[in-house]
C-alpha positions in Angstrom: 38.2 38.2 -53.2 37.5 39.3 -56.5 33.9 41.0 -58.0 33.1 40.2 -61.1 33.1 44.4 -63.1 30.4 43.4 -64.1 29.5 43.4 -60.8 30.6 46.0 -59.7 29.3 48.2 -61.6 26.2 47.8 -59.9 27.4 49.4 -56.6 26.6 52.4 -57.1 26.1 53.1 -53.4 28.1 54.2 -50.4 27.9 52.5 -47.0 29.8 52.7 -43.6 30.8 49.4 -41.4 31.9 49.5 -38.0 32.8 46.7 -36.2 32.1 46.1 -32.7 36.0 46.8 -30.8 35.2 45.0 -27.1 32.3 44.9 -25.0 32.2 46.5 -21.2 31.4 44.7 -17.9 27.5 46.1 -18.2 27.7 44.2 -21.9 27.4 47.5 -24.1 29.7 47.0 -26.7 32.3 49.3 -27.9 32.6 49.6 -31.9 35.6 50.6 -34.1 36.4 53.5 -36.8 33.4 53.4 -39.9 34.7 52.2 -42.9 33.3 53.5 -45.7 32.6 50.4 -48.6 31.0 50.0 -52.3 27.4 49.2 -52.1 24.0 48.6 -53.8 21.3 49.5 -50.7 17.8 48.1 -51.6 14.7 48.4 -49.6 13.4 45.4 -48.7 11.5 44.6 -45.5 11.0 41.3 -44.6 11.0 39.1 -41.4 14.1 37.1 -41.2 14.4 33.7 -38.1 18.0 33.6 -36.6 18.8 29.8 -34.8 20.7 31.1 -32.0 23.8 28.8 -31.3 24.0 28.9 -27.9 20.6 26.8 -27.2 19.2 26.7 -31.2 16.1 29.6 -30.2 14.2 31.0 -33.4 14.0 34.6 -33.2 11.9 36.4 -35.9 13.8 40.2 -36.8 12.4 42.4 -38.8 14.6 43.9 -41.4 14.8 46.9 -43.2 17.3 47.1 -46.4 19.1 44.4 -48.6 22.8 45.4 -49.4 25.2 43.6 -51.5 28.7 44.4 -50.6 32.0 44.5 -51.8 33.8 43.6 -48.5 37.7 41.9 -47.6 36.3 41.8 -44.7 33.1 39.5 -43.3 30.1 42.1 -42.0 29.5 40.5 -38.5 26.2 40.3 -36.6 26.1 43.1 -34.5 28.2 45.5 -36.8 26.7 49.0 -37.0 25.7 50.4 -40.4 24.9 53.2 -42.2 23.2 54.0 -45.3 24.2 55.2 -48.3 23.3 59.6 -47.3 24.0 58.9 -43.4 26.3 60.4 -41.2 28.7 57.8 -39.3 29.6 60.5 -36.9 25.6 59.9 -35.7 25.2 57.0 -33.9 21.5 57.0 -33.7 21.5 56.6 -37.1 23.3 53.2 -37.4 21.6 50.1 -38.1 22.4 46.5 -37.0 23.9 43.9 -39.0 21.0 41.1 -38.5 22.0 38.8 -41.0 24.8 38.4 -43.7 25.5 35.9 -46.3 28.8 34.8 -48.6 28.0 34.9 -51.8 29.6 32.1 -54.3 32.5 33.8 -56.6 33.3 32.1 -59.9 35.9 29.9 -58.4 34.9 27.1 -56.4 35.5 27.8 -52.2 35.8 31.7 -53.3 33.6 34.6 -52.1 32.6 36.9 -54.7 30.4 39.7 -52.4 28.0 39.7 -49.2 24.6 39.8 -48.9 23.6 41.8 -45.8 20.6 42.8 -44.3 20.2 45.2 -41.4 
């Protein structure tokens, strides 16, 4: 993944992401260690529609922030996200990744960066 230099200069924030590493018998997820990433964070409350892959059910979900993220690893739904200034050592401050969009690169079929909603 290659982010255009002009876009890279706009990513002045730092967020942390932690992915689900396992799920216990009770359905509770465990998370890997958080990793810091360059990002641009914008407060942007929205209701988004999520469609269940299992049964096609539609659900409206409230999000509070839009994040533009430069990462080699694609964020996944359910990952934990800590916004700038929040300590990734405090799980109570984590927000759930609720939507991920791949944004196209200059070369056909490539991804430049991600738009994430939490």
